[in-house]
N, C-alpha and C positions, 0 to 999 in steps of 0.2 A: 847346438844351443837352442833353448826354448825361450820365447820372449813374448810378453804382453806389453804392447806400447800404447799408452794413453787410452786404455779401454774404458768404455762407458756404456751404460744401458739404462733405458727407461721404458716401461710398458706404455702403450698408447694412452695418452690422456693422463698419465701419472707422472709423479716426480721421479727424478733420477734415483736409481738404486745405488749406482756407483758411477764415478767419473774420474778420468785421468789416472786410472790404475796402471801401475807398472811393476813388472817383476821379470827376472831372468833366472834360468836354471841351466846348469851344465848337465851333461850325460851322467846318469847314476846318482843325481841329487834328488832330494825330496823337498816339496813345499807343502806345508800344512796351512789350510785356510781356516781361520777361526772368527768368531764373532757371535753376538747375541742373536736370538731368533728374529727373523724378518729383515735382515740387512742385505740379503741377496747372495748368500753363499752358494746355494744350489743353482740359482739363476746364473751366477758367474760360471759355474761348471758347464751349464747348458750352452753358454755363449762360446766357451772354449771348444766344445764338441761340435758346434755348428747347429745345434738344435734350435737355438735362438740367434738372431743376427746381432752382432755388436752394433750399438748405435753410433759409436765412434771408436777409433783406434784399430789395432790389428793384433791378432794372435798368430805367431809365426814359429814354425818348427823348421830348423835349418835343414835344407836338402829334401823337404817334403812338400808336395803340393796338396791339393784338396781331393775330395771324393774318395775313390777306391785307394789311391796312394796313401791318403791320410789314414784310412781304416785298416790298411795292411800293417801299420806300425803302432796304432793306438788302440788300447782296450779300455772300455768303460765298465766299471763295476758299480751298479746302482745299489740303493738300500735294499736289503732282503725283504721281499714280500712273497708270501706263499702263493705259488702259481695255481691256476684252476685246473690245468691239465696234468695228468699223472705220468709225465716223462720220467724215465729213470735218471738217476744222477749222472750216469755215463752219457746218456743221450743228450742231456742238457749241456754237459761240458763239451761234447762234440760239436754243438752249435757254434762254439767259438771258432771252429775251423771253417766256417761257411765261406769266408773270402778266399780260402785256399782250395776248398773242394769244388766250388763253382755251382751254378744253378743247375738242378736236374741230375746231379751226379751223387753217387753214394760215397760215404767216407771210405777211404782205403786203409790198408795196414798201417801206414805211417800216421794217419789221423788218429787211429785207435791207440797207437803207441804214445803219441803226444798227449792224448786225453788221459791215459792211465798214468803217465809220468806226472801230469799236473795233479791228479788225485793223490798220488803218492806224496808229493811235496806238501799238499795241504792236509794230509792225514785222513783222507776220505776214501781210500781204496776199498775198505771193507763195506762201503755203502753204495758201490757203483750200481748195483741192481735195485736199490731201494727207490720207490717213487718219490719225487721231490716234494710232493705234498704230504709226505709222511716222515719228514725229518725235522729236527729242531731248527730254530732260527739261527743258532750259531753254525750248525752244519750246513744250512742253506747258504749262509754268507761265505763259508769256506768253499762250497761248490761254485758259487758265482765267481770267486777269485780264481778257482781252477779253470773255469770257462774263459776268463780273461787271459790266462797264461798260455793257452794252447797255441796261440799264434806267435809266441815269443815276441811280445810287444817291446818297442823302445820306450813307450810312454804308457803308464797306467794312470787313469783318472778315476778316483773312487769317491763316492758320496757317502760319508759317515759309515765306513766299513765296520766300526766297532760299536756302533750304537745298539742299545737294547740287548747286549750280550753280557754274559757273566765275565768275571775277571779273568778266568783261565782262557776263554775263547778270545777275549780282547788281546791278551798277551800273545796267544798263538798267531793272531793276524798281524800284530806288530812285528813279531819275529820273522814271519814270512816276508813281509814287506822289506825288512832290514836285510834279509838274505838276498832278495831280488836286487836291491841296490848294490850290495857288495859283490855278489857272485855273478849276476847277470847284467850288471851295469844298466839296470832299468831305472828310468826317471819316473818319479811318482808325484802326483798332485792329488791331495785328498782334503776333503772337508772333515772337520772333527769338532766335537763339543768338548774335547778334553785337552786343555793346555798342557797337561803332563805328557800326553801322547806326542804332541808336537815337540816338546823338549826331548823326548826319548828317541824319536825317529828322524826328525827333519833338520836339515842344515838351515833351511830358510822358512820363514813364516810370513803370512799375510793376514793382518788383523783388520777386519771390516767393522765399521761402526755406523751409527745413524748419521743422517745428513751428509752422506758421502765421505765421511772421515775414514782414513785408513792409515795403517802403519805397515811398512814392508822392509824386510832386511833379514839379517841373521837371527835365528830363532831366539838365542839367548839375549839379544838386544830388543826383540819385539815382545816376547812373553816375559813380562816383569810384574812385580807387585803393583807398580804405578799404572801400567797399561791395563791390568785386570781391573783395577779400581775405576779407571776412566771409561773403559769400553763395556765392562760387564756390571758395573756398580756393585762390586763385591770387594770387601777387604780380604786379603789373602796373605799367606806367608810362603816364600820360596824356600823349599827344603832340599837338602842334598844328602845322598846316602851312598857310601862306598862299600863295595863287596868284591874282594879279589882285585881284578884289574878294571872293574866297571865302576863308573861314577854316574849315578842316576839322580836326575833332578826332577822335582815335582812341585806342584802348587797345592797348598792346603787352604781351602776356603774357610774363612772365619765367620763372617756375617755379611749380609747384604746392606747396602746403604739406602 
């Protein structure tokens, strides 16, 4: 089980971004974190990862300590930004094996197999020799996800993995994350600007608002027309579409308040 208990954070000299935050996640579940700009979504991820210290509360992963033990089972996938160095796609994905390879050692056969398996899963095998500064934003995001997969993480934390991508690449990423939950029992925490993506992927949602307001629980109870109005100042309509055995829910924005 993964749990945040009474989490709080404020930058020095500033007002609290969030306080008394609570959520729990079981193995193979997904949590989507939503909210308007400036309410602390990325900051929250940084505190979960230990990049920033929680001002109060505790983030706990059952059976896992801190430091190397934490990073052996947790992968972080940041927002895609074109790197300055011309690593190949394969080399960048191999960097995700660093904790297994060890300092000063070269990747072995198993590491290359893991990297190529991750590239196959993300549909990036044909670009393994391409420099990462010569691929598209969507391809780079898929390569970053592949890098996060090579250590077979128990928990993946993603910062807006579908932002700035076209619809096809957004759906590819959501399908990959859904596959990881179902087939690999991977737990997923992600920030997203898309309420419909939370409804599509996640069992649980955390909606952050201004003045430390928040709503946490099952996604269909958190992401509603009323909560979109209250937290985003947008009138919307919840829509549903069935195709075969799939029932897809989404949010249609109508106008801002």
